C-alpha positions in Angstrom: 0.0 0.0 0.0 1.4 3.4 -1.0 0.7 6.3 1.4 0.5 9.9 -0.2 1.1 13.0 1.8 -0.6 16.2 0.7 1.9 18.6 -0.7 2.1 21.8 1.5 2.6 25.4 0.3 6.1 25.2 1.9 7.0 22.2 -0.1 5.7 23.7 -3.2 7.7 26.9 -2.7 10.9 24.9 -2.1 10.5 22.8 -5.1 9.7 26.1 -7.3 12.8 27.7 -5.8 15.0 24.8 -6.6 13.7 24.6 -10.1 14.1 28.3 -10.8 17.8 28.1 -9.4 18.4 25.1 -11.7 17.2 26.9 -14.7 19.1 30.0 -13.8 22.3 28.0 -13.3 21.6 26.5 -16.8 21.8 29.8 -18.3 18.0 30.6 -18.9 17.9 34.5 -19.0 14.3 34.7 -17.9 15.0 32.5 -14.9 18.0 34.5 -14.1 15.9 37.7 -14.1 13.2 36.3 -11.9 15.7 34.9 -9.4 17.4 38.3 -9.1 14.1 39.9 -8.6 13.1 37.5 -5.8 16.3 38.2 -4.1 15.8 42.0 -4.5 12.3 41.9 -2.8 12.8 38.8 -0.6 10.0 36.7 -2.2 10.4 33.1 -1.0 13.9 33.7 0.0 15.9 36.1 2.3 16.4 39.5 0.5 20.0 40.0 -0.7 20.7 42.9 -3.0 24.3 41.4 -3.9 22.7 38.1 -5.2 20.0 40.2 -6.9 22.6 42.3 -8.8 24.6 39.2 -9.7 21.6 37.4 -11.2 20.1 40.4 -12.9 23.5 41.4 -14.3 24.0 37.9 -15.6 20.6 38.0 -17.4 21.3 41.5 -18.8 24.4 40.3 -20.4 22.4 38.0 -22.7 20.4 40.9 -23.9 17.3 40.2 -21.9 15.2 43.3 -22.3 13.6 43.2 -18.7 17.0 42.5 -17.2 18.7 45.4 -19.0 16.0 47.8 -17.6 16.3 46.3 -14.1 20.0 46.7 -14.3 19.6 50.3 -15.2 17.6 50.8 -12.1 20.5 49.4 -9.9 22.9 51.8 -11.5 20.4 54.7 -11.2 20.0 54.1 -7.5 23.5 52.9 -6.7 22.4 49.5 -5.4 25.3 47.2 -5.2 26.8 49.0 -8.2 28.5 52.3 -8.6 26.1 55.1 -9.0 26.1 56.1 -12.6 23.1 57.6 -14.3 24.8 57.6 -17.6 25.2 53.8 -17.5 21.5 53.7 -16.3 20.3 55.6 -19.2 22.1 53.3 -21.6 20.3 50.4 -20.2 16.9 52.2 -20.1 17.5 53.2 -23.8 18.2 49.7 -24.8 14.8 48.4 -23.4 13.0 51.5 -24.6 14.1 50.7 -28.2 12.7 47.2 -27.7 9.3 48.5 -26.9 9.4 48.2 -23.0 6.8 51.1 -21.9 8.3 51.8 -18.5 11.8 52.2 -20.1 10.3 54.4 -22.8 8.9 56.6 -20.0 12.3 56.7 -18.4 14.0 57.7 -21.5 11.4 60.5 -22.2 11.9 61.8 -18.7 15.6 62.0 -19.3 15.2 64.1 -22.4 12.9 66.4 -20.4 15.2 67.0 -17.5 18.4 68.1 -19.1 20.5 66.0 -16.6 21.8 62.9 -18.4 21.2 63.9 -21.9 20.7 67.4 -23.5 17.1 68.6 -23.1 14.9 68.0 -26.1 11.2 68.2 -25.4 10.2 66.9 -28.8 12.1 63.8 -28.2 10.9 63.6 -24.8 7.3 63.8 -26.1 8.1 61.1 -28.6 9.2 58.6 -26.0 6.4 59.5 -23.5 3.7 58.9 -26.1 5.1 55.5 -27.0 5.1 54.7 -23.2 1.5 55.9 -23.0 0.5 53.9 -26.1 2.2 50.8 -24.4 -0.1 51.1 -21.4 2.2 53.0 -18.9 -0.5 55.3 -17.4 2.0 57.6 -15.5 3.2 58.8 -18.9 0.1 60.9 -19.3 0.9 63.1 -16.5 4.3 63.9 -18.1 2.6 64.6 -21.5 0.1 67.0 -19.8 3.2 68.9 -18.4 4.7 69.2 -21.9 1.4 70.3 -23.2 1.4 73.3 -20.8 4.9 74.1 -22.2 3.5 74.2 -25.6 4.8 70.9 -26.9 2.2 68.9 -28.6 4.0 66.5 -30.8 7.3 64.5 -30.8 9.9 63.1 -33.1 12.7 60.6 -32.5 16.2 62.1 -32.6 17.0 60.8 -36.1 13.9 62.6 -37.4 14.8 66.0 -36.2 15.5 68.9 -38.5 19.0 69.3 -40.2 19.5 72.4 -38.1 18.8 70.6 -34.8 20.9 67.7 -35.9 23.9 70.0 -36.8 23.5 71.9 -33.5 23.7 68.6 -31.5 26.6 67.5 -33.8 28.5 70.8 -33.1 27.8 70.3 -29.4 29.0 66.7 -29.3 32.3 67.7 -30.9 32.8 70.6 -28.5 35.2 70.7 -25.4 33.5 68.6 -22.8 33.8 71.5 -20.5 31.6 73.7 -22.7 28.7 71.1 -22.1 28.6 71.6 -18.4 25.2 72.7 -17.4 22.9 72.4 -14.4 19.5 70.9 -14.6 16.8 73.4 -15.8 15.0 74.6 -12.8 12.5 77.4 -13.5 13.2 80.0 -10.9 10.8 82.5 -12.7 7.9 81.5 -10.7 9.9 81.3 -7.4 11.2 84.0 -5.2 14.8 83.2 -4.3 15.0 82.7 -0.5 17.7 81.7 2.0 17.2 78.0 3.3 18.6 77.5 6.7 19.9 74.3 8.3 16.9 74.3 10.7 14.4 74.0 7.8 16.3 71.3 6.0 16.6 69.3 9.2 13.0 69.8 10.2 11.9 68.4 6.7 13.9 65.3 7.2 12.7 64.9 10.7 9.1 65.0 9.6 9.8 62.5 6.9 11.8 60.0 9.0 10.5 60.7 12.5 14.1 61.0 13.7 15.3 63.7 16.2 17.9 64.9 13.7 18.3 68.4 15.1 19.0 67.0 18.5 21.5 64.4 17.2 23.3 67.2 15.1 23.7 69.4 18.1 24.7 66.6 20.4 27.6 65.8 18.1 27.7 62.1 19.1 29.4 60.3 16.3 27.6 57.0 16.7 24.2 58.6 16.7 25.0 60.8 13.8 26.2 57.8 11.7 23.1 56.0 12.6 20.9 58.9 11.6 22.9 59.3 8.3 22.4 55.6 7.6 18.6 56.1 8.1 18.7 59.1 5.7 20.7 57.1 3.1 18.0 54.2 3.3 15.3 56.7 2.9 17.1 58.4 -0.1 17.5 55.2 -1.8 13.7 54.8 -2.1 13.0 58.4 -3.1 12.5 60.3 -0.1 13.1 64.0 -1.1 13.8 65.6 2.3 16.2 62.8 3.2 18.1 63.7 0.0 17.9 67.3 0.8 19.5 66.7 4.2 22.1 64.5 2.8 22.9 67.2 0.3 23.3 69.8 3.1 25.5 67.5 5.2 27.7 66.9 2.1 27.9 70.5 1.4 28.9 71.5 5.0 30.9 68.4 6.0 28.4 67.4 8.7 28.9 63.7 9.7 30.4 63.0 6.1 33.3 64.1 4.1 32.7 67.6 2.5 31.8 67.2 -1.1 30.1 69.9 -3.0 29.6 67.9 -6.1 27.9 65.0 -4.1 25.8 67.7 -2.5 24.6 69.0 -5.9 23.7 65.5 -6.9 21.6 65.1 -3.8 19.9 68.5 -4.4 19.1 67.6 -8.0 17.6 64.2 -7.0 15.6 65.8 -4.3 14.3 68.5 -6.7 13.3 65.8 -9.1 11.2 64.2 -6.4 9.4 67.4 -5.4 11.6 69.0 -2.6 10.7 72.6 -2.2 14.0 73.6 -0.5 16.6 71.8 -2.7 16.4 74.2 -5.7 17.3 77.2 -3.5 20.1 75.4 -2.0 21.4 74.2 -5.4 21.2 77.9 -6.6 23.3 79.1 -3.6 25.8 76.3 -4.3 26.2 76.9 -7.9 26.8 80.7 -7.4 30.2 79.9 -5.8 33.0 80.2 -8.4 34.9 77.3 -6.7 32.0 75.0 -7.2 31.7 75.7 -11.0 35.5 75.1 -11.3 34.9 71.7 -9.6 32.2 71.0 -12.2 34.3 71.9 -15.2 37.4 70.1 -14.2 35.6 67.1 -13.2 33.6 67.0 -16.6 36.9 67.4 -18.5 38.2 64.4 -16.4 35.2 62.4 -17.4 33.9 62.2 -13.8 30.3 60.8 -14.1 29.2 62.9 -11.0 30.5 66.1 -12.4 29.0 65.4 -15.8 25.6 64.8 -14.2 25.7 68.0 -12.3 
């Protein structure tokens, strides 16, 4: 007589994980991507960003479109990879050109921002329209914003006018230092104002529920290191006031090494995510001649951070 035991959910999950790993180890790109994503979010296994990057990177090297996009996300946020928005953009573009709507949205936003690539609202419109047609609903909000700026149609880069193409060609052949530019931030509707440390710290406190002002005043290195780690964790998932506080700390050397370029990067990222104080801190920072020299020299030296700023 044979006795059959009912298969439990745990048994099924173990079998599924074993089969997924077997396929990934055998070189199946989709299995490698799925395994990497499971490690990333901790689904049916302990979360491990190192393993997540390893498997997603392996999948991406086969040309898997989804893996290339997700690898771009790792570089965009600096997860287990050097933070590099230019490398991230190349991965996003690869996926966008192969009809991945969320990647098309990312490329469209890049052309609208004037950070990683030169600003071109018609090209931005082109990619955002494709993202919307592919079902990525968030693209409509970006298109509405372009409509308000008078942009109602788009064109891919290769379909631009000869004048525009020539202009980009001239720019691409120019001295790298001549291409240094900050993100376009419209101050015409803002009254420039001074932003003090207290306002920056208060914003981060409200966002994280951490007594940051008290910790900074106290000057305890261990508590400050712990608070900065909390800020970095929040910044990694897009908390604008945490990014602003990290920018201010980098600008002043509070708890971290003083680094004006890193400060500008944090301010730019915070601005993109809706911070109301970051644009003014960035404005004050860029007004310093020493800062602009850092940007120019770093750009000439092909420093990704300087080129981004």
